[in-house]
Phi, psi and omega in degrees: 000135181292151181298323183290330177286324177294323175300314180298319176294323176290321175294327179290333173291322172301311177301325174298319176303307181298319182292324178283346181260358185297324184287323178296314179298312175302321172299317184296316186284355169291335183252326184242127179305149186300323177289319179294315174310313180293318184294323176287313187297310181284335178289314176302315178299319178299314177301312181304308179298322179298317176298320174298326177290316182293322185273329187255333183208063183297337188290337176303329183296331181294341183268006177297128172214180187291324179295315185289324177301304183303316177300309177301322181289323180295315179298314180295328180299317182287327176295316182296320182298320183297315178290325180294313186288327176294316176302312178298310178307323183287349173281344185240349184226177186275159178298318181303310180296321178300314181296317183295308185295322178302318183293344179292356168304333181298325178273327181296319185299308177295335175293311174303317178304316180292318190279320188262323183247002181056034179252121184257127186291159175289162172300320174305316183290324178300314182291325175294323175298312183297314183298322181294320180294321171299321178297314177305315176304307180296325181296311185273340186046057191299138174283163187253023178294172187294158177291127182235177189291333177296316177298324173297320176297316180298323177295325176291329180294318174306313178303312177302313178294323177294320176291322179301313179296321183294309187289326178300314177299320183290318184259350182301330179291336191266346189224160180295132189300312183299319185290314180302319177296311177308309181297313184301310184295316179305317179302310181294323177297318177292314181293325181288322180293318178296321182299318183292322180297318191274321191244358177234153182273074189287335181296330182268330181265332176275082181242151182299324180293330176288317184291330178272355178299155185303307186297307185294315182295314176305313184293320178298311184292312183294317179291319181296317187277311190269310188276352178238289185306302183289315184296317183277340172291311181300313178305309179302321182288311191262343183300334184294342185262004184214178189263160183293329182285326177293318177302311177302318175301319180292312178301339178293345177281358181300305180300333173295315178297319181298315179298320179290322173296318175299323181296317186272321181272312183264004178061033180278137177281142180257113179291172178291327182291324179295310173312310178299315176305313177304315180300314182291324174295321176294320174301316176304315179297316179299308179312320182289338177282338184296143176295157181305131177099334180300312182295325178291324180292321181298314179297319185295315185292330180288320178292332176286331179291326180280000000 
C-alpha cells in the first residue's frame, strides 16, 4: 500500500474522531465555557503526550532548539486562533453559516499552497474542491442573510485552520513528530487558559462538581485522549506524506461524520439536502484520490457513450 494512501486513510480516521466527538463537545460546553473547556482539554492532551515522550522517546528532548520551539508555537497559534474565532463567531451568526464558512478552508488551502508554497493542485483535486464546497453548502443549507460580524470571525477561523494545515505540512518533515505535537498542543492549552482567565467567569464555572459531572468528564477524557493527543499526533506525523489540498478535502468530511453521529446519538434528522451534501463531499474526496488522468478518462468515456 502506498505511503500517501496510508496517510490519507489515517487522516480520514482523525476526521472520523473529530466528527463523532462533536456531540460530546456540544453537551460539555453547556456546563463549561468554551475557552475553559479547550484549556483543560489541550492541557491534558499535552501532559499525556509529554509523558509518552518521557517514557518512549526521551532522546527527542535533546533536539529542542529555538527553531523547533518557534515552529511548534506558530502551528499552535493558528490552531488556537481557529478555535477562538469560531467560538466568537458563533455568538453572532447561525450554526449553519458557521459550518459552511469554516468548511471554506477546503478552498483556501489550495489557494494558500499556490501563494505561499508554489504548489499547484491537480485537476482532480480542483474538481474535488469544487464538489466538496457544493456539498458543504447543501449539508449546512447556509441561509442567505447579510454578512455580519460573526461571519467575519468564522471566516478568520477558516483562514486559521487553512494556515494550520499548510504550516503543519511544511514543518512536519523537519522535526520529531511527538515533540512538535507536544509544543503545538501545549501552546493551544496555554493560550486557551489565558483566554478563559481574561474573558470568562471561570471562578464560577470551573468548579469541581461541574468537572466531575458525567457529560463534562466524558467529553474531557475522550476529546483529550482521542480528538486531541492521538488526532494531532497522527496529523503531524502523516501530513508530510500527502498534499495540503488532500488534507483539506479529507477534513471536509468532519461535518459529514458529525451529521451521521448526530443522527444516531442525538436523534437529529438528516434532510435530503444534507444527505446530498454528504454524498458530494465524499465524492469530492474520492476525486482528489484518483490518479492523474483518471477523471479525464472517465469524462471522455461518458461523452462517447452519449
